C-alpha positions as CSV (number, residue, x, y, z in Angstrom):
1,M,-53.7,-158.2,-27.2
2,S,-56.8,-158.4,-29.3
3,E,-58.8,-160.6,-26.9
4,T,-62.1,-159.5,-25.5
5,I,-61.5,-158.8,-21.8
6,D,-64.3,-160.0,-19.5
7,R,-62.8,-158.9,-16.2
8,E,-59.7,-157.1,-14.9
9,V,-57.5,-157.4,-11.8
10,D,-55.2,-154.5,-10.8
11,A,-52.4,-156.1,-8.8
12,R,-50.0,-153.2,-9.1
13,G,-47.9,-152.7,-6.0
14,L,-48.6,-156.2,-4.6
15,N,-45.9,-158.7,-4.1
16,C,-46.1,-162.5,-4.3
17,P,-48.4,-164.3,-3.6
18,L,-51.1,-161.6,-3.7
19,P,-51.3,-161.2,-7.5
20,I,-51.9,-164.9,-7.9
21,L,-54.4,-165.0,-5.0
22,R,-56.4,-162.1,-6.5
23,T,-56.3,-163.8,-9.9
24,K,-57.5,-167.1,-8.5
25,K,-60.4,-165.4,-6.7
26,A,-61.4,-163.6,-9.9
27,L,-61.2,-166.7,-12.0
28,N,-63.4,-168.6,-9.5
29,D,-66.2,-166.0,-10.2
30,M,-65.9,-166.4,-14.0
31,T,-67.3,-168.9,-16.5
32,S,-65.3,-171.2,-18.8
33,G,-63.8,-169.4,-21.8
34,Q,-63.9,-165.9,-20.3
35,V,-60.7,-163.8,-20.3
36,L,-59.1,-162.2,-17.3
37,K,-56.6,-159.3,-17.7
38,V,-54.2,-158.9,-14.8
39,T,-51.8,-156.0,-14.4
40,A,-48.9,-156.5,-11.9
41,T,-45.6,-154.8,-11.0
42,D,-43.9,-157.6,-9.2
43,P,-41.1,-159.0,-11.5
44,A,-41.5,-162.5,-9.9
45,S,-45.1,-162.5,-11.3
46,Q,-43.8,-163.6,-14.7
47,R,-42.6,-166.9,-13.4
48,D,-45.6,-167.2,-11.0
49,F,-48.2,-166.8,-13.8
50,Q,-46.6,-169.3,-16.0
51,A,-46.6,-171.9,-13.2
52,F,-50.1,-170.9,-12.1
53,A,-51.5,-171.6,-15.7
54,R,-49.7,-174.9,-15.9
55,Q,-51.0,-176.0,-12.4
56,T,-54.6,-174.9,-12.8
57,G,-55.2,-175.7,-16.4
58,N,-56.2,-172.1,-17.3
59,T,-54.6,-170.8,-20.5
60,L,-52.0,-168.0,-20.3
61,I,-53.0,-166.4,-23.6
62,D,-50.4,-163.6,-23.5
63,Q,-48.0,-161.7,-21.3
64,V,-46.5,-158.4,-22.0
65,S,-44.1,-156.2,-20.0
66,A,-43.5,-152.5,-20.4
67,N,-42.5,-149.6,-18.1
68,G,-42.2,-151.9,-15.0
69,E,-45.7,-153.3,-15.5
70,F,-46.6,-156.9,-16.5
71,V,-49.9,-157.6,-18.2
72,Y,-51.3,-161.1,-18.4
73,L,-54.3,-162.5,-20.2
74,L,-55.7,-165.8,-18.9
75,R,-58.6,-167.8,-20.3
76,R,-60.7,-169.6,-17.7
77,K,-60.7,-173.3,-18.2
C-alpha cells in the first residue's frame, strides 16, 4: 500500500452495514481523487466493499487482510 492516504476510517468492531455507512459518509466529505483507508474486522466487509465500489463508482485500490483485520483503500470518484 504505497498510496497517499487522505483520510482514515476505523470500523473495527463494527458489523455490517456500519463499516460501509461510515465509509460512505467519509467519502461524501472528500474530493475526487482522494484516498480513504478503512480498517474493519467484520469478515463480511470483504464482499461488502467490493460491491460498494462497483455500485458507487469509487475505485477499490487495494484490500489486505491480516490478523483478523481487513484494510481497504478506496479512491473517491
